[in-house]
N, C-alpha and C positions, 0 to 999 in steps of 0.2 A: 504494500500500500504506500502511495506517495505521501510524504509529509506535507502538512500545510505550509511549513517554512519553505520547502522547495517550490511548491506551487506559487507562493508569494513572489519568490525571486524570479521565477519564469514569467510571471505576469508583469513584474516591474520592467524586465528586459524587453518583453514583447511590446508593451505599450509605449515605452520610451523610443523604440524603433519606429513607432507609428505616430510620431508627432504629438505625444502626450507627456505631461509631467505628472509623476506619480509619487505619492508619499505613503510610507508605511506608518501606521499608528502604533505608538508605544504607550503602554499603560503600566501602572504598578502601584503598590501600596508601600507606604513609608511609616515606620514606627517613630513617634516623637520621643524625646528624652523622658517625658512624663508618662510614657506607656500607651498613649493614644495612637490609633492608626488613622491615616487619611489616604484617600486615593488620589493619585496624580494622573492627569491625562484627561481624556475625553469621557463623555457620559457613558454609562452602562449601555451596552447594545450597539455602540458605534461600530461601523464596519472596519475591517482590518486595514483597508487602503482607501485613499481618495486621491483625486487629481483633476486635471482639466485637459481638454483637447485644445491644441494650439490654433486650430482652424477657426474656432468660434468662441473660445474660452468657456465652453460648456463644462460645468462641474459634473463629476461622476463619483460614485462610491462602489466599492467592491468588497463583499464579504467572501472570504476564502474558506472553502471546505474541501476536505478530501472526499473520496468516493462514498464513504459512509456517513459523513458529517451532516448534521441537521441543525437548523437555526434554533437558538434558545428563545425563550419568551421575550427577553429584553431586546434581542435582535429583531424579532418579529414586530415589536412595538416601534423600533427605529425604522424598520421597513415601512410600516403603516404611515409614519410621519413623512418619510421621503415620498411615498406613493401619493399622499394627499397634496404634495407640492409639485408633483410631476417631475421629480428629480431622477436623472439617470442613475440606476443602481441595480445590483443583482448579486446572486450567489454564483461564484465562479469556482469550478473544480479543475480548471486548466487555463493556460494562457489563451487558448482558442476561445473559451467562454468569455474571457475578459475582452478580447478583441471584438467579439460579437456584440457584447453589451455596449461598449463604448462607440464603436463605428456605427451601429444601428440606432444608438440612442434609446436603448430599451429601458423601461421603467418596471422594476420588480422581477426581472428575469430570475427564474429558479425558485421563487417563493410560491407557495401554494396558499390559496385562501382558505 
């Protein structure tokens, strides 16, 4: 089974070769000196990658999953938000999926209602 990390790297390379800028989202938790935790980064459910097409500066979001991966509830909530604003986004299991989503401007690719 292909790791999500490898799929992410393949997507970054493929989209970069097709006139797109792509960013990988990093998140994490930090423990403060007094023992509290706080989350650093984007909101829960935010897709793994985002970027824009150079041709029209259209923004897109990519949730990366391997062959067996399924979206979590928080990811489905974020999908619903993006869907409600007609934002290009989808679940991508390969670089080919990501190219399809971005080139065709698909909204909600790979999500089931």
